[in-house]
C-alpha positions as CSV (number, residue, x, y, z in Angstrom):
1,X,-16.8,-18.8,3.9
2,X,-13.4,-17.2,4.5
3,X,-12.7,-16.3,8.1
4,X,-11.5,-12.9,7.0
5,X,-14.6,-12.0,5.1
6,X,-16.6,-9.0,6.4
7,X,-19.5,-11.3,7.3
8,X,-17.3,-13.4,9.6
9,X,-14.9,-10.7,10.9
10,X,-15.2,-9.6,14.5
11,X,-15.9,-5.8,14.8
12,X,-13.2,-4.1,16.9
13,X,-14.0,-1.7,19.7
14,X,-11.0,0.7,19.2
15,X,-9.8,0.4,15.6
16,X,-7.2,2.5,13.9
17,X,-6.1,2.9,10.3
18,X,-2.4,3.6,9.7
19,X,-1.0,4.7,6.4
20,X,2.7,4.6,5.9
21,X,4.2,7.0,3.3
22,X,7.6,7.0,1.6
23,X,9.4,7.4,-1.7
24,X,12.1,5.4,-3.5
25,X,14.3,6.5,-6.4
26,X,13.5,3.1,-8.0
27,X,10.2,4.8,-9.1
28,X,12.4,7.1,-11.4
29,X,12.8,4.1,-13.8
30,X,10.6,4.9,-16.7
31,X,7.7,2.5,-17.2
32,X,8.1,0.8,-13.8
33,X,5.3,2.6,-11.9
34,X,2.0,4.0,-13.1
35,X,1.5,5.9,-9.8
36,X,2.1,9.3,-11.5
37,X,2.0,11.0,-14.9
38,X,5.7,10.7,-15.3
39,X,8.4,8.8,-13.3
40,X,9.8,11.9,-11.7
41,X,6.3,13.1,-10.7
42,X,5.8,10.0,-8.5
43,X,7.7,11.9,-5.8
44,X,4.4,13.8,-5.3
45,X,2.1,10.8,-5.1
46,X,2.5,9.8,-1.4
47,X,2.2,13.4,-0.2
48,X,-0.9,13.9,-2.4
49,X,-2.4,10.7,-1.0
50,X,-1.7,12.0,2.5
51,X,-3.6,15.3,1.7
52,X,-6.5,13.5,0.1
53,X,-6.7,11.0,3.0
54,X,-6.6,13.8,5.5
55,X,-8.9,16.3,3.8
56,X,-10.6,14.7,0.8
57,X,-8.7,16.9,-1.6
58,X,-5.2,18.2,-2.4
59,X,-3.9,21.2,-0.4
60,X,-0.4,22.1,-1.4
61,X,0.5,19.4,-3.8
62,X,0.1,20.9,-7.3
63,X,-0.7,17.6,-9.0
64,X,-3.9,15.6,-8.6
65,X,-2.9,12.0,-7.7
66,X,-4.5,10.3,-10.7
67,X,-3.2,7.5,-12.9
68,X,-3.0,8.0,-16.6
69,X,-4.2,7.6,-19.3
70,X,-7.8,7.9,-17.9
71,X,-6.9,9.9,-14.8
72,X,-8.1,7.0,-12.6
73,X,-8.6,8.4,-9.1
74,X,-6.1,7.6,-6.4
75,X,-7.1,4.8,-4.0
76,X,-6.7,7.4,-1.2
77,X,-10.2,8.5,-2.1
78,X,-11.5,5.0,-1.6
79,X,-9.9,4.8,1.8
80,X,-11.0,8.3,2.8
81,X,-14.6,7.4,1.9
82,X,-14.6,4.1,3.8
83,X,-13.1,5.8,6.9
84,X,-15.6,8.6,6.8
85,X,-18.5,6.1,6.6
86,X,-17.2,4.1,9.6
87,X,-15.7,6.9,11.7
88,X,-12.5,4.9,12.2
89,X,-9.6,7.4,12.9
90,X,-6.4,7.3,10.9
91,X,-2.7,8.0,11.5
92,X,-0.2,9.1,8.8
93,X,3.4,7.9,9.2
94,X,6.4,9.4,7.4
95,X,8.8,6.6,6.7
96,X,10.9,8.5,4.2
97,X,9.1,11.1,2.1
98,X,10.9,13.2,-0.5
99,X,8.0,15.7,-0.9
100,X,6.1,16.6,2.2
101,X,2.3,17.2,2.3
102,X,0.9,20.5,3.6
103,X,2.0,21.5,7.1
104,X,-1.6,21.1,8.4
105,X,-1.5,17.4,7.6
106,X,-0.4,15.6,10.9
107,X,2.5,13.2,10.4
108,X,4.3,10.8,12.8
109,X,7.9,10.7,11.7
110,X,9.9,7.6,12.5
111,X,13.2,9.0,11.2
112,X,13.4,7.2,7.9
113,X,15.0,8.5,4.8
114,X,13.7,8.3,1.2
115,X,14.9,5.1,-0.6
116,X,17.5,4.9,-3.3
117,X,17.5,3.0,-6.6
118,X,17.7,-0.7,-5.7
119,X,20.2,-1.2,-8.5
120,X,22.8,0.6,-6.5
121,X,24.8,-0.7,-3.5
122,X,22.3,0.6,-0.8
123,X,18.6,1.0,-1.2
124,X,17.6,2.0,2.4
125,X,19.7,3.7,5.0
126,X,19.6,3.0,8.7
127,X,17.2,0.1,8.5
128,X,17.4,-1.1,12.1
129,X,17.1,2.4,13.5
130,X,13.9,3.1,11.6
131,X,12.6,-0.4,12.5
132,X,13.2,0.2,16.2
133,X,11.4,3.6,16.0
134,X,8.5,2.0,14.2
135,X,8.4,-0.9,16.7
136,X,8.1,1.6,19.6
137,X,5.2,3.3,17.7
138,X,3.5,-0.1,17.4
139,X,3.9,-0.7,21.1
140,X,2.3,2.7,21.9
141,X,-0.6,2.0,19.5
142,X,-1.2,-1.4,21.1
143,X,-2.0,0.3,24.4
144,X,-4.9,2.2,22.8
145,X,-6.2,0.0,20.1
146,X,-7.5,-3.6,19.7
147,X,-7.3,-3.6,15.9
148,X,-4.8,-1.8,13.6
149,X,-5.1,-1.8,9.8
150,X,-2.0,-0.7,8.0
151,X,-1.9,0.6,4.4
152,X,0.8,2.3,2.3
153,X,1.7,4.7,-0.4
154,X,5.0,4.3,-2.2
155,X,5.4,4.3,-6.0
156,X,7.4,1.3,-7.4
157,X,6.7,-0.6,-4.2
158,X,5.8,-3.8,-6.0
159,X,9.2,-4.0,-7.6
160,X,11.1,-3.5,-4.3
161,X,8.7,-6.1,-2.8
162,X,9.7,-8.6,-5.6
163,X,13.4,-8.0,-4.9
164,X,13.0,-8.6,-1.1
165,X,10.8,-11.7,-1.7
166,X,13.5,-13.1,-4.0
167,X,16.2,-12.4,-1.5
168,X,14.2,-14.2,1.2
169,X,13.5,-17.2,-1.0
170,X,10.0,-16.6,-2.4
171,X,9.4,-16.7,-6.1
172,X,6.5,-15.4,-8.1
173,X,5.3,-12.3,-9.9
174,X,4.1,-9.2,-8.1
175,X,1.1,-7.1,-9.2
176,X,1.2,-3.6,-10.7
177,X,-0.7,-0.3,-10.7
178,X,-0.6,-0.5,-14.5
179,X,-3.3,-2.4,-16.5
180,X,-0.4,-4.1,-18.4
181,X,2.0,-5.4,-15.7
182,X,5.6,-4.6,-16.9
183,X,6.9,-7.9,-15.7
184,X,9.9,-8.0,-18.0
185,X,11.1,-4.6,-16.9
186,X,10.5,-5.6,-13.3
187,X,12.5,-8.8,-13.7
188,X,15.4,-6.9,-15.3
189,X,15.4,-4.3,-12.5
190,X,15.2,-7.0,-9.8
191,X,17.9,-9.0,-11.4
192,X,20.2,-6.0,-11.6
193,X,19.5,-5.1,-8.0
194,X,20.2,-8.6,-6.7
195,X,23.4,-8.8,-8.8
196,X,24.7,-5.4,-7.6
197,X,24.4,-6.5,-4.0
198,X,25.7,-10.0,-4.5
199,X,22.4,-11.6,-3.5
200,X,21.2,-14.9,-4.8
201,X,17.7,-16.4,-4.5
202,X,17.0,-17.0,-0.8
203,X,20.6,-16.0,0.4
204,X,19.2,-13.5,2.9
205,X,16.5,-15.7,4.3
206,X,18.1,-15.2,7.8
207,X,18.9,-11.5,7.3
208,X,15.7,-9.6,6.4
209,X,17.3,-6.3,7.5
210,X,20.0,-6.7,5.0
211,X,17.5,-7.6,2.3
212,X,15.6,-4.4,2.9
213,X,18.8,-2.4,3.1
214,X,20.1,-3.7,-0.2
215,X,16.9,-4.0,-2.4
216,X,13.9,-2.9,-0.3
217,X,12.2,0.5,0.4
218,X,11.6,2.5,3.6
219,X,7.9,1.8,3.7
220,X,8.7,-1.9,4.3
221,X,10.8,-1.0,7.4
222,X,8.1,1.1,9.0
223,X,5.2,-1.3,8.4
224,X,7.2,-4.3,9.5
225,X,8.3,-2.5,12.7
226,X,4.8,-1.2,13.5
227,X,3.2,-4.6,13.0
228,X,5.9,-6.4,15.0
229,X,5.6,-3.8,17.8
230,X,1.8,-4.3,18.0
231,X,2.5,-7.8,19.4
232,X,-0.7,-9.8,19.8
233,X,-3.0,-6.9,18.7
234,X,-5.1,-7.9,15.7
235,X,-3.4,-6.5,12.6
236,X,-4.5,-6.4,9.0
237,X,-1.9,-5.5,6.4
238,X,-4.0,-3.7,3.8
239,X,-2.4,-4.3,0.4
240,X,-1.3,-6.9,-2.0
241,X,2.1,-8.4,-2.9
242,X,3.9,-5.5,-1.1
243,X,2.3,-6.6,2.2
244,X,3.2,-10.2,1.5
245,X,6.9,-9.1,1.3
246,X,6.4,-7.3,4.7
247,X,4.8,-10.4,6.2
248,X,7.8,-12.4,5.0
249,X,10.2,-9.9,6.6
250,X,8.3,-10.1,10.0
251,X,8.2,-13.9,9.8
252,X,12.0,-14.2,9.0
253,X,12.9,-11.7,11.8
254,X,11.3,-14.2,14.2
255,X,8.3,-12.2,15.3
256,X,4.9,-14.1,15.6
257,X,2.5,-13.7,12.8
258,X,-0.6,-15.4,14.2
259,X,-2.4,-12.1,14.7
260,X,-1.5,-10.7,11.3
261,X,-3.6,-11.1,8.1
262,X,-3.5,-9.6,4.7
263,X,-6.5,-8.0,2.9
264,X,-6.4,-6.6,-0.6
265,X,-8.8,-5.9,-3.4
266,X,-10.1,-8.6,-5.7
267,X,-8.2,-6.8,-8.5
268,X,-5.0,-7.8,-6.9
269,X,-6.1,-11.2,-5.6
270,X,-7.4,-12.1,-9.1
271,X,-4.5,-10.6,-11.1
272,X,-3.5,-13.4,-13.5
273,X,-0.1,-11.7,-14.1
274,X,0.8,-11.9,-10.4
275,X,1.2,-14.7,-7.9
276,X,-0.6,-13.3,-4.9
277,X,-2.4,-16.6,-3.9
278,X,0.7,-18.7,-4.4
279,X,3.0,-16.5,-2.4
280,X,0.5,-16.3,0.5
281,X,0.2,-20.1,0.6
282,X,4.0,-20.4,0.7
283,X,4.1,-17.9,3.5
284,X,1.3,-19.5,5.4
285,X,-0.4,-16.1,5.5
286,X,-4.2,-15.7,5.9
287,X,-5.3,-13.5,3.0
288,X,-8.6,-12.2,1.6
289,X,-9.5,-10.3,-1.5
290,X,-12.6,-8.0,-1.3
291,X,-14.5,-7.1,-4.4
292,X,-15.4,-3.3,-4.6
293,X,-17.8,-3.9,-7.6
294,X,-16.6,-0.7,-9.3
295,X,-17.9,-2.0,-12.6
296,X,-21.3,-0.7,-11.4
297,X,-20.0,2.8,-10.8
298,X,-21.3,5.9,-12.7
299,X,-17.6,7.1,-12.8
300,X,-15.6,6.1,-15.8
301,X,-12.4,6.6,-13.7
302,X,-13.6,4.1,-11.0
303,X,-14.6,1.6,-13.7
304,X,-11.0,1.6,-14.8
305,X,-10.2,-0.4,-11.6
306,X,-12.2,-3.3,-13.1
307,X,-9.9,-3.1,-16.2
308,X,-6.8,-3.5,-14.2
309,X,-5.7,0.1,-13.6
310,X,-4.3,1.0,-10.1
311,X,-6.0,-2.1,-8.4
312,X,-5.0,-1.2,-4.9
313,X,-3.0,1.3,-2.7
314,X,-3.4,3.4,0.4
315,X,-5.0,0.4,2.1
316,X,-8.1,0.6,-0.2
317,X,-9.1,-3.0,-0.1
318,X,-8.7,-3.3,3.6
319,X,-10.7,0.0,4.1
320,X,-13.6,-1.3,2.0
321,X,-13.5,-4.5,4.1
322,X,-13.6,-2.4,7.2
323,X,-16.7,-0.5,6.0
324,X,-18.4,-3.8,5.1
325,X,-17.6,-5.1,8.6
326,X,-19.4,-2.0,10.0
327,X,-22.6,-2.9,8.0
328,X,-22.1,-0.6,5.1
329,X,-23.0,-1.9,1.6
330,X,-20.9,-1.8,-1.5
331,X,-23.4,0.7,-2.9
332,X,-23.0,2.9,0.2
333,X,-19.3,2.9,-0.2
334,X,-19.4,3.5,-3.9
335,X,-21.7,6.5,-3.6
336,X,-19.4,8.0,-1.0
337,X,-16.4,7.5,-3.2
338,X,-18.1,8.9,-6.2
339,X,-19.0,12.0,-4.3
340,X,-15.4,12.5,-3.3
341,X,-14.3,11.9,-6.9
342,X,-16.6,14.6,-8.1
343,X,-15.3,17.1,-5.7
344,X,-11.6,16.3,-6.3
345,X,-11.9,16.1,-10.0
346,X,-13.6,19.5,-10.3
347,X,-10.3,21.0,-9.2
348,X,-8.6,19.5,-12.2
349,X,-11.5,19.8,-14.7
350,X,-11.4,16.0,-15.1
351,X,-14.9,15.5,-16.4
352,X,-14.2,11.9,-17.5
353,X,-13.5,10.8,-13.9
354,X,-16.8,12.3,-12.6
355,X,-20.1,10.5,-12.6
356,X,-21.7,10.9,-16.0
357,X,-25.0,12.1,-14.7
358,X,-23.4,14.8,-12.5
């Protein structure tokens, strides 16, 4: 049995869940990200996720964070449910938001700026400054917690991840929040991005900061900095191929990775259009995919995850794994998520997302 499986994992005494939030203009490319009803509306997605994670519903954000065409619920609901069941506290980090959540939502700001289109000359500003601020945050967290799980919310993050992996010398397809992975479009965007910055495959293997600066996103900077600053504290990067790119950045910056693992959903780990397992093997990273069993859900929206919609985000796979570590069953977790789905979807009159018998 995998050492990262919930049955084998050691239960921490003082765990913390961290979610890093940011935007990138790369998400404005039509067809690239499914994390919003239109490309421009992806600006609202991380802020909406922050509100849902904090309160279980949207507050100021006028758009429910759902993925079309079936209004599949945001993975923030999954993470919220898992954290409620376990009582594990969470921390929200602003790494470069374009739209802010409600003022009542507490944020830790590391001084990052929203990312630019990676096809331009610069994708992320002041990378080293943001990394150093995040590193200090990681050091502070290490004094209080023996386990930190880090998730993220940034539309188009798999595309920027692909570009950074290519620049560091790792080949392979990344996953997608869409049921039909737009691989050709991603390849075209990544190719244009690398060309605009004069980057060839693996040419920035010894300069991860430049890789992020040229073709990355601000979320990467923050997660890498926090994880590196945590030192030998046990860390789980909760996500898929995006977290693999961050693992690669940490590794090539020269920081130890022995205490860092990656946990995602089975929907990403088993995504035949992506190369999650191959990339993790090449990185030498310890990875695990947890099966949420959403196919058994009474919610049509949740069942869409089984069909390839959304798949992961906001640390959902890791949060489910954390709940399982605490002795909760998949049925416990699913019922909690369904309850939150019903409450959230009543706001938008999204009956198809609610449980059919409710």
